[in-house]
Each structure stands twice: as C-alpha cells, then as structure tokens.
C-alpha positions as CSV (number, residue, x, y, z in Angstrom):
1,X,34.4,64.5,17.8
2,X,38.2,64.7,17.4
3,X,39.7,65.0,13.9
4,X,42.6,63.0,12.6
5,X,45.2,65.7,13.5
6,X,43.8,65.9,17.0
7,X,43.8,62.1,17.3
8,X,47.6,62.1,16.6
9,X,48.0,65.0,19.0
10,X,46.2,63.1,21.8
11,X,48.4,60.1,21.2
12,X,51.6,62.2,21.4
13,X,50.3,63.8,24.6
14,X,49.8,60.5,26.4
15,X,53.0,59.0,25.1
16,X,55.0,62.0,26.5
17,X,53.3,62.4,29.9
18,X,53.3,58.6,30.7
19,X,56.3,58.7,33.1
20,X,54.6,61.4,35.3
21,X,51.0,60.4,34.6
22,X,50.3,58.9,38.1
23,X,52.0,61.8,39.9
24,X,50.1,64.4,38.0
25,X,46.8,62.6,38.5
26,X,47.4,62.8,42.3
27,X,48.4,66.5,42.1
28,X,45.7,67.8,39.8
29,X,42.8,66.0,41.3
30,X,44.1,66.4,44.9
31,X,44.0,62.6,45.0
32,X,40.2,62.6,44.5
33,X,40.5,60.2,41.5
34,X,41.3,57.4,44.0
35,X,38.1,58.1,45.9
36,X,36.1,58.3,42.7
37,X,37.4,54.9,41.6
38,X,36.7,53.3,45.0
39,X,33.1,54.6,44.8
40,X,32.8,53.2,41.3
41,X,34.1,49.8,42.4
42,X,31.5,49.7,45.2
43,X,28.7,50.5,42.7
44,X,30.0,47.8,40.3
45,X,30.2,45.1,42.9
46,X,32.5,42.8,40.8
47,X,32.2,39.2,41.9
48,X,34.9,36.5,41.9
49,X,35.5,35.0,38.5
50,X,33.9,37.8,36.5
51,X,35.7,39.0,33.4
52,X,36.5,42.6,32.7
53,X,37.9,44.8,30.0
54,X,39.3,48.2,30.9
55,X,39.6,50.6,28.0
56,X,42.0,53.5,27.8
57,X,43.6,51.7,30.8
58,X,46.7,54.0,30.9
59,X,49.0,52.9,33.7
60,X,46.5,50.3,34.8
61,X,45.4,51.4,38.3
62,X,41.7,50.6,37.5
63,X,42.7,47.4,35.6
64,X,44.5,46.2,38.8
65,X,41.5,47.1,41.0
66,X,39.2,45.1,38.6
67,X,41.5,42.1,38.7
68,X,41.7,42.1,42.5
69,X,38.0,42.4,42.9
70,X,37.4,39.4,40.6
71,X,40.0,37.4,42.6
72,X,40.7,35.1,39.7
73,X,38.7,36.5,36.8
74,X,40.4,37.3,33.6
75,X,41.1,41.0,33.2
76,X,42.2,42.8,30.0
77,X,43.5,46.4,29.8
78,X,43.6,48.1,26.4
79,X,45.3,51.4,25.5
80,X,46.7,53.1,22.4
81,X,49.8,54.4,24.2
82,X,52.7,51.9,24.3
83,X,54.5,54.0,26.9
84,X,51.4,53.9,29.2
85,X,51.1,50.2,28.8
86,X,54.8,49.6,29.6
87,X,54.4,51.4,32.9
88,X,51.2,49.5,33.6
89,X,52.9,46.2,32.8
90,X,55.6,47.0,35.3
91,X,52.9,47.5,38.0
92,X,51.2,44.3,37.0
93,X,54.4,42.3,37.1
94,X,55.4,43.7,40.5
95,X,52.1,42.7,42.0
96,X,52.3,39.2,40.6
97,X,49.1,39.6,38.5
98,X,50.6,38.9,35.1
99,X,48.7,35.5,34.8
100,X,45.4,37.3,35.5
101,X,45.9,40.6,33.6
102,X,46.5,40.9,29.8
103,X,47.5,44.2,28.3
104,X,46.7,45.0,24.7
105,X,47.7,48.0,22.5
106,X,44.6,48.8,20.5
107,X,41.9,51.1,19.3
108,X,38.9,51.6,21.6
109,X,36.7,52.3,18.5
110,X,37.6,48.9,16.9
111,X,37.9,46.4,19.8
112,X,39.7,43.1,18.9
113,X,37.3,41.0,21.0
114,X,34.2,38.9,20.2
115,X,30.7,39.9,21.0
116,X,29.3,39.1,24.5
117,X,32.7,38.5,26.0
118,X,33.0,40.5,29.2
119,X,30.9,41.0,32.4
120,X,32.2,44.5,32.7
121,X,33.6,47.0,30.2
122,X,35.0,50.1,31.8
123,X,36.7,53.4,30.6
124,X,38.2,55.8,33.1
125,X,39.1,59.3,32.2
126,X,39.5,58.4,28.5
127,X,36.1,58.8,26.8
128,X,36.6,62.5,26.3
129,X,39.8,61.8,24.3
130,X,38.3,59.4,21.7
131,X,37.5,60.6,18.1
132,X,33.9,59.3,18.3
133,X,32.2,58.8,21.7
134,X,29.1,57.0,20.3
135,X,31.3,54.5,18.4
136,X,33.2,53.6,21.5
137,X,30.0,53.2,23.5
138,X,28.7,50.9,20.8
139,X,31.8,48.8,20.9
140,X,31.7,48.6,24.7
141,X,28.1,47.4,24.4
142,X,29.0,44.9,21.7
143,X,31.7,43.1,23.7
144,X,29.9,43.1,27.1
145,X,27.7,40.1,27.9
146,X,23.9,40.3,28.0
147,X,23.2,41.6,31.5
148,X,26.7,43.0,31.8
149,X,27.7,46.6,32.6
150,X,29.2,49.4,30.6
151,X,30.9,51.8,33.0
152,X,32.4,55.2,32.4
153,X,34.2,57.3,35.1
154,X,35.1,60.7,33.6
155,X,35.6,64.4,34.3
156,X,32.4,66.4,34.0
157,X,31.0,69.9,34.2
158,X,30.0,71.5,37.5
159,X,26.8,73.6,37.4
160,X,26.7,75.0,41.0
161,X,27.9,78.5,41.4
162,X,30.2,79.9,42.8
163,X,32.1,76.5,42.7
164,X,31.7,76.3,38.9
165,X,33.6,79.6,38.4
166,X,36.3,78.6,40.8
167,X,36.7,75.2,39.2
168,X,36.9,76.5,35.6
169,X,39.5,79.1,36.7
170,X,41.6,76.3,38.2
171,X,41.0,73.8,35.3
172,X,41.6,76.3,32.5
173,X,44.3,78.6,33.9
174,X,46.1,76.9,36.8
175,X,46.1,73.3,35.7
176,X,48.3,73.8,32.6
177,X,50.7,75.9,34.7
178,X,51.0,73.1,37.3
179,X,51.8,70.7,34.4
180,X,54.6,73.1,33.5
181,X,55.9,73.5,37.0
182,X,55.9,69.9,38.1
183,X,56.7,68.0,34.9
184,X,57.6,70.7,32.3
185,X,54.6,69.8,30.2
186,X,52.5,72.9,29.6
187,X,51.1,72.2,26.1
188,X,50.2,68.7,27.0
189,X,48.2,69.7,30.1
190,X,46.6,72.6,28.2
191,X,44.9,69.8,26.2
192,X,42.8,68.6,29.3
193,X,40.5,71.7,29.5
194,X,40.2,71.8,25.7
195,X,39.0,68.2,25.7
196,X,36.5,68.8,28.4
197,X,35.0,71.9,26.7
198,X,33.4,69.7,23.9
199,X,32.6,66.7,26.1
200,X,28.9,66.0,27.0
201,X,27.7,67.0,30.5
202,X,26.2,64.5,33.0
203,X,22.8,64.3,31.5
204,X,23.9,64.4,27.9
205,X,26.3,61.5,28.4
206,X,23.6,59.5,30.1
207,X,21.4,60.1,27.0
208,X,24.2,58.8,24.8
209,X,24.3,55.7,26.8
210,X,20.6,55.2,26.2
211,X,21.0,56.1,22.5
212,X,23.3,53.1,21.9
213,X,20.7,50.8,23.6
214,X,22.0,50.5,27.2
215,X,19.3,50.1,29.8
216,X,18.8,51.2,33.4
217,X,21.4,54.0,32.9
218,X,22.5,55.6,36.1
219,X,24.5,58.8,36.4
220,X,26.3,59.9,39.6
221,X,27.8,63.4,39.9
222,X,31.0,63.3,42.0
223,X,32.6,66.2,44.0
224,X,30.1,68.9,43.0
225,X,30.0,67.6,39.4
226,X,33.8,67.7,38.8
227,X,33.6,64.1,37.7
228,X,30.8,61.7,36.9
229,X,30.1,58.0,37.0
230,X,27.8,56.5,34.3
231,X,26.7,52.8,34.4
232,X,24.5,51.2,31.8
233,X,23.3,47.6,31.4
234,X,23.1,45.5,28.2
235,X,19.7,43.9,27.8
236,X,19.5,40.2,28.6
237,X,18.2,39.7,25.1
238,X,21.5,41.1,23.8
239,X,19.9,44.3,22.6
C-alpha cells in the first residue's frame, strides 16, 4: 500500500521526470524494457479490431504497440500524469494514430469505463506505484470483457545468487546515482528501489491475480527475474 503522502510524492516524481523518462528507461534497463514488451506482445497475440486499455501508460510506447497490433482497434491510454500524457500525445500525433488512440488523465483505481468494455487491459511498470494493488486489479478485471486478458509487465525480484546481490547493488545504489548524473534527478530515482521493496514477488503477484478472480494465471520471469509478465483471463461467465 502507498499512503496519501506517498501518492502525492509519486505523482510529483512522474511529473518531474517525464521529459527524460524514455531516455532513462533505456539507460537504466539497458534497453531490455523494449525486449520485455515485445515478448509480452507475442504472448498477448492481439488481433485486428480488438480493443485495449493501457493503464499507467506514461509516454505511450506500449499504447502505441497495442494500437498497431490491433490495426484499427480502439486503444485507450490512461495515466495520472499530465506531463507524461502530453509527451505521449506528441508521439501519437507524429505517428498519425490520433484517430485510433485516445489518452485520458485518470485514476487507475477508479476507471471511468463501463464493465466488460476491453479485450485487453494492460499495465506496464506502473502497478508497483499505485496505492492499492488489489483495487487496481479488480478494476482491470471489471472493465475487461469476459474471456479478455488482464496483463501486467513489471519489475520483479530476482532470487538466483550471485545475480540477486549484484542486481540489488545496482538497483539500490547505482540507479539513483545514474538518475543524478544523466538527468539531475537523484531523489526521484531513489523512489524506484523503494517502490520495489514492498512490491509482491513473482508468485505473490500471481496469487493476487487469482484472488481477484482471474483464471488461468500465467507468470513469466524475465532476465533472471528482474522483471515479470503476468497474464490472467476473465471468466466467460463474467466472474
């Protein structure tokens, strides 16, 4: 859980790092986030005409991938950061996807959409930053269609030594310094290891998917467990 003060802090973090967000993602993940998203898209197998909602869409890279995969399907991106959405909108406009992609400033815990609306509801590298993980998963399940997929791509917790020790040294000590060196944002990037410390590991998050009623839950560790993909399906009976 994240308290109200932390919620405001998270919002200020993402508002402030928005201009350099894409650059820092590339640097801090050694561009692995692109490969992780490509793997996720292959597992999702989005079909032409399918409708998607991308939560915590940030600067909209995944939103754009969903739109392209669906060819002409409606795609919605939602984020609480206006600065992130402004950068994302510029990308969408440049690619000529404005008629297909709609961006919405909103709260992932109170989605402004009707039940059973989307074929896919995704969240990429945002679930660890929400105040209530279970509430967001419930909302994702609510707005996805029966038989639709709830998809989370997120940082996770490696368990294999010695890689685990090396990774945590990098993530907790070097990553904030790199934020300071490259974009002069030390305090903002110190938030990342803090957010991961209280986030569920691979199996615990899979169990939360099941707890909210998602079926056929699959969890894929990525790059020695640095990240993880979770996919759950809403029952065809709507439950």
